[in-house]
VMD Tcl script that draws the C-alpha trace (Angstrom):
set ca {
  {0.00 0.10 0.01}
  {2.96 2.45 0.79}
  {4.94 1.18 -1.96}
  {7.95 0.71 0.43}
  {10.32 -2.26 0.01}
  {12.37 -3.88 2.83}
  {15.96 -4.20 1.81}
  {18.31 -6.79 3.39}
  {19.47 -4.84 6.22}
  {15.85 -4.04 7.25}
  {14.75 -7.84 7.08}
  {17.90 -8.59 9.34}
  {17.00 -5.59 11.65}
  {13.39 -7.02 12.10}
  {14.60 -10.32 12.82}
  {16.93 -8.90 15.55}
  {13.74 -7.27 17.26}
  {11.65 -10.44 17.11}
  {14.47 -12.60 18.30}
  {15.35 -10.25 21.04}
  {11.51 -9.80 21.98}
  {11.14 -13.60 22.06}
  {14.06 -14.02 24.33}
  {12.78 -11.56 26.88}
  {9.11 -12.72 26.92}
  {10.37 -16.45 27.46}
  {12.61 -15.54 30.26}
  {10.44 -12.83 32.10}
  {9.92 -13.12 35.81}
  {6.17 -14.25 36.95}
  {3.97 -11.46 37.65}
  {3.82 -10.43 41.19}
  {0.32 -11.18 42.49}
  {-1.14 -7.97 43.89}
  {-4.50 -7.58 45.89}
  {-4.87 -3.87 46.33}
  {-3.71 -0.62 45.04}
  {-2.51 0.08 48.48}
  {-0.01 -2.89 48.05}
  {1.37 -0.84 45.11}
  {1.42 2.36 46.83}
  {3.64 0.55 49.61}
  {6.18 -0.46 46.97}
  {6.04 3.09 45.25}
  {6.93 4.55 48.74}
  {9.71 2.34 49.69}
  {13.14 4.18 50.22}
  {14.63 2.68 47.10}
  {11.90 3.86 44.84}
  {11.64 7.25 46.47}
  {15.25 7.76 45.93}
  {15.00 6.86 42.01}
  {12.05 9.21 41.76}
  {13.77 11.87 43.53}
  {16.83 11.69 41.18}
  {14.74 11.45 38.21}
  {12.61 14.50 38.87}
  {15.65 16.47 39.88}
  {17.50 15.65 36.70}
  {14.38 16.39 34.63}
  {14.16 19.85 36.61}
  {17.53 20.63 35.82}
  {17.25 19.77 32.21}
  {14.00 21.74 31.90}
  {15.03 24.95 33.54}
  {18.82 25.05 32.88}
  {19.61 23.16 29.70}
  {16.52 23.64 27.63}
  {16.80 27.43 27.03}
  {20.47 27.12 26.13}
  {21.00 23.79 24.62}
  {17.62 22.52 23.60}
  {17.87 23.24 20.03}
  {21.47 22.16 19.46}
  {21.74 18.97 21.82}
  {19.28 15.84 21.17}
  {19.90 14.43 24.51}
  {18.37 17.29 26.41}
  {14.85 16.72 24.93}
  {15.08 13.06 24.84}
  {16.36 12.77 28.22}
  {13.42 14.54 29.73}
  {11.04 12.43 27.84}
  {13.04 9.22 29.05}
  {13.22 10.12 32.87}
  {9.66 11.16 33.00}
  {8.57 8.37 30.74}
  {10.00 5.80 33.10}
  {7.72 7.28 36.02}
  {4.86 7.45 33.93}
  {5.03 3.65 32.93}
  {5.12 2.65 36.73}
  {1.92 4.95 37.21}
  {0.22 3.32 34.40}
  {1.12 0.03 35.79}
  {-0.31 0.86 39.03}
  {-3.55 2.47 37.67}
  {-3.76 -0.46 35.55}
  {-3.65 -2.85 38.44}
  {-6.31 -0.76 40.22}
  {-8.56 -0.84 37.25}
  {-8.24 -4.63 36.70}
  {-9.07 -5.28 40.60}
  {-12.10 -2.80 40.23}
  {-13.66 -4.71 37.32}
  {-13.04 -7.94 39.05}
  {-15.33 -6.91 41.92}
  {-12.62 -5.14 44.41}
  {-13.43 -1.64 44.08}
  {-10.19 0.62 44.23}
  {-11.68 3.80 43.46}
  {-12.52 4.50 47.10}
  {-8.51 4.52 47.78}
  {-7.06 7.91 47.22}
  {-3.89 6.35 45.98}
  {-5.77 5.15 42.84}
  {-6.41 9.16 42.21}
  {-2.81 10.24 43.04}
  {-1.67 7.72 40.33}
  {-4.32 9.04 37.95}
  {-2.75 12.48 38.49}
  {0.83 11.44 38.04}
  {0.17 9.53 34.79}
  {-1.78 12.73 33.19}
  {1.25 15.08 34.32}
  {3.82 12.75 33.23}
  {2.36 11.76 29.88}
  {1.67 15.52 29.02}
  {5.17 16.54 29.92}
  {6.66 13.49 27.98}
  {4.58 14.27 24.86}
  {5.42 17.71 25.02}
  {9.34 17.28 24.72}
  {8.91 14.36 22.39}
  {7.27 16.61 19.86}
  {9.94 19.11 20.38}
  {12.69 16.57 19.90}
  {11.01 15.29 16.65}
  {10.44 18.89 15.34}
  {13.92 19.89 15.97}
  {15.80 16.90 14.95}
  {15.83 13.93 12.47}
  {13.42 11.43 13.36}
  {15.94 8.56 12.53}
  {18.18 9.86 15.25}
  {15.47 10.53 17.79}
  {13.67 7.22 17.41}
  {16.52 4.83 18.43}
  {18.06 7.05 21.20}
  {14.64 7.67 22.87}
  {13.90 3.83 22.39}
  {17.00 2.99 24.14}
  {16.99 5.52 26.79}
  {13.22 5.05 27.50}
  {13.32 1.29 27.68}
  {16.56 1.36 29.77}
  {14.96 3.61 32.43}
  {11.95 1.88 32.55}
  {13.44 -1.37 33.15}
  {15.45 -0.04 35.98}
  {12.49 1.84 37.62}
  {10.45 -1.47 37.31}
  {13.25 -3.39 39.10}
  {13.71 -0.89 41.75}
  {9.98 -0.70 42.26}
  {8.55 -4.36 41.67}
  {11.76 -6.15 42.38}
  {11.43 -8.31 39.36}
  {14.64 -9.71 39.52}
  {14.47 -10.95 43.14}
  {12.53 -13.88 41.62}
  {14.93 -14.74 39.04}
  {18.49 -16.38 38.74}
  {21.58 -14.74 37.20}
  {21.30 -16.94 34.10}
  {17.69 -15.56 33.41}
  {18.83 -12.07 34.07}
  {21.73 -12.23 31.89}
  {19.55 -13.76 29.10}
  {17.09 -11.02 29.38}
  {19.84 -8.42 28.94}
  {21.08 -10.15 25.97}
  {17.61 -10.12 24.34}
  {17.30 -6.37 25.30}
  {20.75 -5.56 23.51}
  {19.64 -7.42 20.59}
  {16.41 -5.41 20.41}
  {18.69 -2.37 20.52}
  {20.95 -3.72 17.56}
  {17.77 -4.28 15.54}
  {16.44 -1.12 16.16}
  {19.68 0.80 15.33}
  {19.97 -1.34 12.17}
  {16.57 -0.58 10.88}
  {17.07 3.10 11.49}
  {20.83 3.24 10.18}
  {19.85 1.71 7.11}
  {16.23 2.96 6.37}
  {17.10 4.73 3.06}
  {19.65 2.18 1.82}
  {18.86 0.52 -1.64}
  {19.98 -3.12 -2.36}
  {23.13 -3.43 -4.30}
  {24.49 0.17 -3.26}
  {27.05 0.83 -0.57}
  {25.59 2.52 2.46}
  {27.56 5.69 2.06}
  {26.54 6.50 -1.44}
  {24.25 9.71 -1.14}
  {21.38 8.11 -2.83}
  {17.89 7.96 -1.09}
  {14.69 6.13 -2.28}
  {12.49 7.68 -5.01}
  {10.09 8.95 -2.59}
  {12.91 11.46 -1.52}
  {13.73 12.70 -4.94}
  {11.85 15.80 -4.57}
  {13.58 16.62 -1.27}
  {16.98 16.08 -2.40}
  {17.07 17.32 -5.92}
  {17.72 13.89 -7.32}
  {16.02 11.68 -9.71}
  {15.34 8.00 -9.01}
  {18.31 6.76 -10.45}
  {20.45 9.17 -8.39}
  {21.38 11.52 -11.29}
  {21.26 15.18 -9.84}
  {18.07 17.16 -11.21}
  {20.02 20.43 -11.21}
  {23.54 21.42 -10.98}
  {24.55 22.57 -7.81}
  {26.87 25.56 -9.12}
  {24.39 27.19 -11.40}
  {21.06 25.57 -10.51}
  {20.85 24.73 -14.31}
  {18.33 21.56 -14.62}
  {19.71 18.46 -15.93}
  {18.21 15.78 -17.74}
  {17.56 12.28 -16.22}
  {18.71 9.26 -18.14}
  {15.23 8.41 -19.23}
  {14.33 12.01 -20.37}
  {17.94 12.05 -22.41}
  {16.86 8.70 -24.10}
  {13.48 10.06 -25.11}
  {15.14 13.13 -26.49}
  {17.56 11.13 -28.53}
  {15.01 8.79 -29.91}
  {13.00 11.54 -31.15}
}
mol new
graphics top color blue
foreach p $ca { graphics top sphere $p radius 0.5 }
foreach p [lrange $ca 0 end-1] q [lrange $ca 1 end] { graphics top cylinder $p $q radius 0.2 }
display resetview
């Protein structure tokens, strides 16, 4: 439908992502049985997670009020860092809110607990902040650069927050943990490969400055890789097809 073809490196990147995801799913820890949202609140207010949340909020405030005005338009890590830091807290809050809703629908009303509404407020605030700075990053920098960096940082911080809050690794042996980390690195490799080679064409070296036909109007190149106009004087040049038609006439 989009007339886009997946080249060899794109297929390899997809395979790496699928293999990495499968590895993580097969070795994921069993889900912790939680009976009420108050239990999630107890996990969120333990000293370890409170320290993590304090560090994340402090780092986010420093980036927003000190680095954004001066470096936001030139350093990609400023916007992406804010999105990733705040995003890790939003995922934990969404998970807590999801548990509350699941228990409510199963007959144990969790809406009477104030913790449910606290988690809802945190979710709203974090998502608004995250989307705001993610849109700024996408508007300022190349999407092909933003996406893999954001995916890596956001996923890494989310895993760290989950390990601290829910103590997922306490119920796993070292072999399972190492296998999960290898699966995560495999996904990162596939993601990087997909974004790094997304404009490559089969049979051409990756450093050749030729993009796909859909980018011809942006770059001033025909689909065959021939410039449509001279860089020096702006004089339009004929593409090979136009030249062949002219000669045949």
